[in-house]
C-alpha positions in Angstrom: 10.4 -12.5 23.4 10.2 -9.4 25.5 6.4 -8.6 26.1 7.0 -5.4 28.1 9.0 -3.7 25.4 6.4 -4.9 22.8 3.6 -3.3 24.9 5.6 -0.1 25.3 6.3 0.4 21.6 2.7 -0.5 20.7 1.5 2.1 23.1 3.4 4.8 21.3 2.2 3.7 17.9 -1.4 3.6 19.1 -1.0 7.1 20.5 0.3 8.4 17.2 -2.6 7.0 15.3 -5.1 8.3 17.9 -3.7 11.8 17.9 -3.6 12.0 14.1 -7.4 12.1 14.3 -7.1 15.7 15.5 -6.6 16.7 11.8 -9.9 15.3 10.5 -11.6 16.6 13.7 -10.6 20.0 12.5 -12.5 19.5 9.2 -15.5 18.3 11.2 -15.5 21.4 13.5 -15.0 23.7 10.5 -18.0 22.2 8.7 -20.1 21.9 11.9 -20.9 18.3 11.0 -22.0 15.6 13.4 -18.9 13.4 13.0 -16.9 15.6 15.5 -18.3 13.6 18.4 -17.2 10.3 16.8 -13.6 11.6 16.5 -13.5 12.8 20.1 -14.7 9.5 21.4 -12.3 7.6 19.1 -9.3 9.8 20.2 -10.2 9.2 23.8 -10.6 5.4 23.4 -7.3 5.2 21.5 -5.4 7.2 24.1 -6.9 5.1 26.9 -5.9 1.9 25.1 -2.4 3.4 24.6 -2.1 4.3 28.3 -3.0 0.7 29.3 -0.3 -0.7 27.0 2.2 1.8 28.2 1.6 0.9 31.9 2.0 -2.8 31.0 5.5 -2.1 29.6 6.6 1.1 31.4 9.9 -0.3 32.7 11.0 -1.9 29.4 14.2 -0.9 27.5 13.6 0.0 23.8 17.0 -1.5 22.9 15.7 -5.0 24.0 13.8 -5.4 20.8 15.0 -8.6 19.0 14.1 -10.1 15.6 11.0 -11.9 17.0 9.9 -8.8 18.9 10.3 -6.7 15.8 7.9 -8.9 13.7 5.4 -9.0 16.5 5.4 -5.2 17.0 5.0 -4.5 13.3 2.2 -7.0 12.8 0.3 -5.9 15.9 0.8 -2.2 15.3 -0.9 -2.5 11.9 -3.7 -4.5 13.4 -4.2 -2.0 16.3 -4.0 0.9 13.9 -6.7 -0.6 11.8 -8.8 -1.3 14.9 -8.4 2.3 16.2 -8.8 3.7 12.7 -12.2 1.9 12.4 -13.7 3.7 15.3 -14.7 6.9 13.6 -16.4 5.0 10.8 -18.3 2.8 13.2 -19.2 5.3 16.0 -20.4 8.0 13.5 -22.7 5.4 11.9 -21.0 5.9 8.5 -20.5 2.2 8.3 -23.0 0.2 10.4 -21.0 -3.0 11.0 -17.6 -3.2 12.6 -16.5 -5.7 10.0 -17.1 -3.1 7.4 -15.5 -0.3 9.4 -12.4 -2.5 10.0 -12.3 -3.3 6.3 -12.4 0.4 5.4 -9.7 1.2 8.0 -7.4 -1.6 7.0 -7.9 -0.7 3.3 -6.8 2.8 4.1 -3.7 2.0 6.2 -2.5 -0.7 3.8 -3.1 1.7 0.9 -5.4 -0.8 -0.8 -8.2 1.7 -1.6 -11.1 -0.9 -1.6 -14.3 0.6 -0.1 -17.6 -0.5 1.3 -19.1 3.0 0.9 -21.7 3.4 -1.8 -22.5 7.1 -1.8 -19.1 8.6 -0.9 -20.1 12.2 -1.5 -22.9 11.9 1.2 -20.2 11.2 3.9 -19.1 14.1 6.1 -15.7 15.6 5.1 -14.1 14.9 8.4 -14.7 11.1 7.9 -13.5 11.4 4.3 -10.4 13.3 5.3 -9.6 10.6 8.0 -10.2 7.9 5.3 -7.6 9.5 3.0 -5.2 10.4 5.9 -5.0 6.7 6.8 -3.5 6.2 3.3 -0.9 8.8 3.9 0.1 7.4 7.3 0.3 3.9 6.0 2.0 4.7 2.7 5.5 5.3 4.0 4.7 3.1 7.1 3.6 3.6 10.6 6.8 2.2 12.0 9.0 4.3 9.7 7.1 7.4 10.9 7.6 6.4 14.5 11.3 5.9 13.9 11.5 9.4 12.4 9.9 11.1 15.3 10.9 8.8 18.2 14.7 8.8 18.4 14.7 6.9 21.7 13.7 3.7 20.0 17.4 3.3 19.5 19.1 0.1 18.2 15.9 -1.9 18.3 14.5 0.3 15.6 16.4 -1.5 12.9 14.5 -4.7 13.6 11.2 -2.8 13.2 12.5 -1.1 10.0 13.4 -4.5 8.4 10.1 -6.0 9.4 8.0 -3.3 7.8 9.8 -1.9 4.8 8.6 -3.6 1.6 11.0 -5.5 -0.6 13.5 -8.4 -0.2 16.5 -6.1 0.6 15.7 -3.3 3.1 18.0 -0.4 2.1 19.3 2.3 4.5 20.4 5.7 3.3 22.5 6.5 6.3 24.1 4.3 9.1 21.6 5.8 11.6 18.1 4.3 11.2 16.3 7.4 12.6 18.1 9.6 10.0 17.1 7.1 7.2 13.5 7.3 8.4 13.6 11.1 8.5 15.0 11.3 4.9 12.4 8.9 3.6 9.5 10.9 5.2 11.1 14.1 3.9 10.9 12.8 0.3 7.4 11.6 0.9 6.4 15.1 2.2 8.1 16.8 -0.7 6.0 14.8 -3.2 2.9 15.4 -1.2 3.4 19.2 -1.3 4.4 19.2 -4.9 1.3 17.3 -6.1 -1.1 19.3 -3.9 0.2 22.6 -5.3 -0.1 21.4 -8.9 -3.7 20.2 -8.3 -4.6 23.5 -6.7 -3.2 25.3 -9.7 -5.4 23.2 -12.0 -8.5 24.5 -10.1 -9.1 21.6 -7.6 -10.2 22.8 -4.2 -7.9 22.3 -1.1 -9.9 19.4 0.4 -10.0 17.4 -2.8 -6.4 18.3 -3.6 -5.2 17.0 -0.3 -7.3 13.8 -0.3 -6.4 12.9 -3.9 -2.7 13.6 -3.1 -2.8 11.4 -0.1 -4.2 8.6 -2.3 -1.6 9.2 -5.0 1.7 9.4 -3.1 0.7 6.6 -0.8 -0.5 4.7 -3.9 -3.8 4.1 -2.1 -6.7 5.2 -4.3 -9.4 6.6 -1.9 -11.2 9.5 -3.5 -13.9 11.8 -2.0 -15.8 11.5 -5.2 -18.2 8.7 -6.3 -16.6 8.2 -9.7 -13.0 8.8 -8.5 -10.7 11.0 -10.6 -12.8 10.3 -13.7 -15.5 12.5 -12.3 -13.5 15.6 -13.3 -13.1 14.6 -16.9 -9.9 16.6 -16.9 -6.8 15.7 -18.9 -4.7 18.0 -16.7 -5.7 16.2 -13.5 -5.3 12.8 -15.1 -1.8 13.4 -16.3 -0.6 15.1 -13.0 -1.9 12.1 -11.0 -0.5 9.6 -13.5 3.0 11.2 -13.1 2.9 11.2 -9.3 1.5 7.6 -9.2 4.5 6.6 -11.3 6.9 8.5 -9.1 5.5 7.0 -6.0 6.1 3.5 -7.5 9.8 4.1 -7.5 12.1 3.2 -4.6 12.2 6.2 -2.3 15.9 5.8 -1.8 16.4 6.7 -5.5 14.2 9.7 -5.0 16.4 10.9 -2.2 19.5 10.5 -4.2 17.9 12.2 -7.2 16.9 15.2 -5.1 20.6 15.4 -4.0 21.6 15.7 -7.6 22.8 12.1 -8.0 21.3 10.9 -11.4 23.5 8.0 -12.1 22.0 5.6 -9.5 18.6 6.0 -11.2 19.9 5.4 -14.7 21.8 2.3 -13.5 19.1 0.8 -11.4 17.9 -2.4 -13.0 14.6 -2.5 -11.1 13.7 1.1 -12.2 14.5 0.4 -15.8 12.4 -2.8 -15.8 9.5 -0.9 -14.1 9.7 1.9 -16.7 9.8 -0.5 -19.7 6.9 -2.6 -18.4 4.8 0.6 -17.9 5.7 1.9 -21.4 5.1 -1.4 -23.1 1.7 -2.0 -21.4 0.6 1.5 -22.2 1.5 1.0 -25.9 -0.2 -2.4 -26.2 -3.4 -1.4 -24.3 -3.7 1.9 -26.3 -3.4 0.1 -29.6 -5.9 -2.5 -28.5 -8.4 0.2 -27.3 -8.0 2.1 -30.6 -8.3 -1.1 -32.8 -11.5 -2.2 -31.0 -13.0 1.2 -31.2 -13.2 2.0 -27.4 -11.7 5.5 -28.1 -11.5 7.6 -31.3 -8.2 9.3 -30.9 -4.6 8.3 -30.0 -4.4 11.1 -27.4 -7.6 9.8 -25.7 -6.5 6.2 -25.8 -3.0 7.1 -24.4 -4.5 9.2 -21.6 -6.9 6.6 -20.3 -4.5 3.6 -20.8 -1.6 5.4 -19.2 -3.6 6.4 -16.2 -5.0 2.8 -15.7 -1.7 1.0 -16.3 0.2 3.2 -13.8 -2.7 3.1 -11.3 -2.8 -0.7 -11.4 1.0 -1.5 -11.4 1.6 0.9 -8.6 -1.5 -0.6 -6.8 -3.0 2.8 -6.4 -6.5 1.9 -7.7 -7.7 5.3 -8.9 -10.0 5.0 -12.0 -10.8 7.4 -14.8 -12.6 4.8 -16.9 -14.6 1.6 -16.3 -12.0 -0.9 -17.5 -14.6 -3.7 -17.2 -15.9 -2.4 -20.5 -12.5 -2.7 -22.1 -11.5 -5.8 -24.1 -10.7 -9.1 -22.2 -7.1 -9.0 -23.5 -6.6 -5.6 -21.9 -8.3 -6.7 -18.6 -5.9 -9.7 -18.5 -2.9 -7.4 -18.8 -4.3 -5.3 -15.9 -4.9 -8.4 -13.8 -1.3 -9.5 -14.3 0.0 -6.0 -13.3 -1.9 -6.4 -10.0 0.4 -9.3 -9.2 3.6 -7.6 -10.4 3.3 -4.4 -8.3 5.8 -1.5 -8.2 9.4 -1.2 -7.1 10.7 -2.4 -3.7 11.1 0.5 -1.2 8.1 2.4 -2.8 4.7 2.9 -1.4 3.3 0.4 -4.0 2.1 -3.2 -3.2 2.2 -6.4 -5.2 5.1 -8.9 -5.5 7.6 -6.1 -6.4 9.6 -5.8 -9.6 12.8 -6.6 -7.8 11.6 -10.0 -6.8 10.4 -10.8 -10.3 13.9 -9.7 -11.6 15.7 -11.9 -9.1 13.5 -14.8 -9.9 13.9 -14.4 -13.7 17.7 -14.2 -13.4 17.8 -17.1 -11.0 15.8 -19.2 -13.5 18.2 -18.1 -16.3 21.2 -19.1 -14.2 19.7 -22.5 -13.4 19.2 -23.1 -17.2 22.8 -22.3 -17.8 23.9 -24.7 -15.0 22.0 -27.5 -16.8 24.2 -26.8 -19.9 27.4 -26.2 -17.9 27.2 -28.2 -14.7 30.7 -27.2 -13.5 30.4 -23.5 -14.2 30.2 -20.9 -11.4 27.2 -18.8 -12.3 26.1 -15.9 -10.1 22.9 -14.0 -10.1 23.3 -10.3 -10.4 20.9 -7.3 -10.2 22.3 -3.8 -10.7 25.8 -5.2 -10.9 25.6 -6.7 -7.4 25.7 -10.4 -6.7 22.5 -11.6 -5.1 23.1 -13.8 -2.1 21.8 -17.4 -2.4 19.7 -16.8 0.8 17.9 -13.9 -0.8 17.3 -16.0 -3.9 15.8 -18.7 -1.8 13.7 -16.2 0.1 12.3 -14.7 -3.1 11.4 -18.1 -4.5 9.6 -19.1 -1.3 7.9 -15.7 -1.1 6.4 -16.1 -4.6 5.3 -19.7 -3.9 3.7 -18.6 -0.7 2.1 -15.6 -2.5 0.4 -17.9 -5.0 -0.6 -20.4 -2.3 -2.3 -17.6 -0.3 -4.0 -16.4 -3.4 -5.4 -19.8 -4.2 -6.5 -20.4 -0.6 -8.2 -16.9 -0.7 -10.1 -17.7 -3.9 -11.3 -21.1 -2.5 -12.6 -19.3 0.6 -14.4 -16.5 -1.4 -16.0 -18.9 -3.8 -17.2 -21.0 -0.9 -19.1 -17.9 0.3 -20.9 -17.8 -3.1 -18.8 -15.2 -4.9 -18.4 -15.8 -8.7 -15.0 -16.9 -9.9 -14.1 -13.6 -11.7 -14.9 -11.5 -8.7 -13.2 -13.9 -6.3 -10.0 -14.1 -8.2 -9.7 -10.4 -8.9 -10.8 -9.5 -5.4 -8.2 -11.7 -3.7 -5.5 -10.4 -6.1 -6.6 -6.8 -5.5 -6.6 -7.2 -1.7 -3.3 -9.2 -1.5 -1.6 -6.8 -3.9 -3.2 -3.7 -2.2 -4.7 -2.6 -5.5 -8.3 -1.9 -4.6 -10.7 -2.4 -7.5 -11.1 -5.8 -9.1 -13.3 -7.2 -11.9 -16.9 -8.5 -12.0 -18.9 -7.3 -9.0 -15.8 -5.6 -7.5 -15.0 -3.5 -10.6 -13.8 0.1 -10.6 -17.3 1.5 -10.6 -18.6 -0.9 -7.9 -17.5 -1.5 -4.3 -17.1 -4.2 -1.6 -20.3 -3.5 0.3 -22.1 -6.7 -0.9 -19.2 -8.9 0.2 -20.4 -11.2 3.1 -19.1 -10.3 6.6 -16.7 -13.3 6.6 -15.4 -12.2 3.2 -14.7 -8.7 4.5 -12.6 -10.1 7.4 -10.7 -12.3 4.9 -10.0 -9.4 2.6 -8.9 -7.3 5.5 -6.4 -10.0 6.5 -5.2 -10.3 2.9 -4.7 -6.5 2.8 -2.5 -6.6 5.9 -0.6 -9.7 4.6 0.0 -7.9 1.3 1.2 -4.7 2.9 3.6 -6.5 5.3 4.7 -9.0 2.7 3.2 -12.2 4.1 5.8 -13.4 6.6 5.3 -10.6 9.2 1.6 -11.5 9.5 1.9 -15.3 9.0 4.4 -15.4 11.9 1.5 -14.5 14.2 0.1 -18.0 13.5 3.4 -19.8 13.8 3.7 -21.5 17.2 7.5 -20.9 17.4 6.9 -17.2 17.4 5.3 -17.3 20.8 7.9 -19.6 22.5 10.6 -18.0 24.6 
C-alpha cells in the first residue's frame, strides 16, 4: 500500500468536487438567495482539505498505484465526495442534521435519488442545482471524470478505472485509459445536451430542464418538484424522459460505437437484447394488469404510466409520474424485482446488472447439462464469447453477497422499528441505487422519518451498491491495510 499516492489522488478528486460547487453558486448569486454563503464556505473547506491531502502526498508518483491502492482510492474518494457534498445542505440549514445532509449527498453522488427533503420547492435553487449536479458527477463516475481531465494519472489510472466502473467485465474502448474516459464522458455529455434541448422545446424552463436531465442521464431521480415529473402531467415530458432513461441504462461503450455508425455490436449484444425484452415484457404485463383492474381507462394511458415506471425502476432512476403504491400488489412485486435486476453493465444504472444475471442463468444451465453429461466439455458463452471460470465464480459470489447484505440490512432496519415492507423495499432501493421504495418510503413519501442510525446505514448501502460491494467491503477487511 502506498499511502502518499493515495493522499495525492484523493486531494485532486476532493478539489474537483469542491470546485464544481462554483456552478450552483452561480444560481445562488443570480437569485440573490442566502445559500451563496454556504457554497463559499463549503468550497473553502473542501479546498483546504484537498490541500492538506496534497501536502501529505506531494512527492508521490501516480504510477505507483497498485490494485489495493486503487480500491482504497475509489472507496475513499466516494466517501470524501459525499462528505464535502453534504456541506452546502448542512451549512445552509436546508437539512438540520449532518446524518441527513450526508444521506442526501451520498444519494446524489451514487445516483440513488432518495431524499430527506419534504418541501423541495421551498429550497433555494442553488442548493437544488447542487443536489442534481451531484447526480451528474456521480453518474459516469468521479474517477472516470478525473481520468478524462487528469492525464498525468498515467498507468495507475487503469486500477482506478477497474475499481469504479460497474459490471463484472470493465470494458475499454481504446488501449489508452484516458482516451476511453474521454469518449465515455463525451457520450454522456451528448445525451445530456440532447435531452436538455428536447425538454426546452417542450416548454420546460432551463433550470428544470437541466436538473431533470442530470437526474435522467445519471439514472438518479432527483427532481426540483415535490411530485417529481408527474407534477407536469405531460405525456411529452413523460415519453422524452422514458426514452432517455432507457438509453442511459445501456452500456455506454455501445452508445459510443453506435454514434460512430457501428450498429452491429448493438444488435448482437446479448445483454442489450435481454434488457430490451425484459422492459417490453414488464410494460406489457403491467399495462394489462392496470387496465384489467381499472387503474386506467385507456391503453395509451396505461402504457404511458407503466412504461415510465418500469424504465425508471429497472434503470434505478427513481423518477415517478404515478403513486405505484396504489397499483395492484402483483404490479408492485414486479417493480420490486426490477429493483434487484438493474440495468446493463457499463451504464449509469445500479442493481445487480443484466450481464451478471445472464452469466448466472447460463452457468446454471451449463451445470444442469453437466449433470446429464458428466464427461462433456460445456462452456458458458455470452455474446459469442466464452466467459472465464473466474468471472463465473465472481458473479456467483457477488450475487450471494448481494443477498446477504440485503438480509443484514433488513434485519438492522426492522430492529430500529421500521415495518417489514418499508425495510425490505428501502434496503433494496438503497442497495440498488433506485430511490423510492414501498410503504412509508413510497414514491410520494421521503426518508426524513428514518432514524439517524438508519440514514447512516442507507448511506452505506448506497455507496456499496454504486461501487458494487467489494470496493467498499474491502475497507473493513484487515488484509487491505497490511503492507
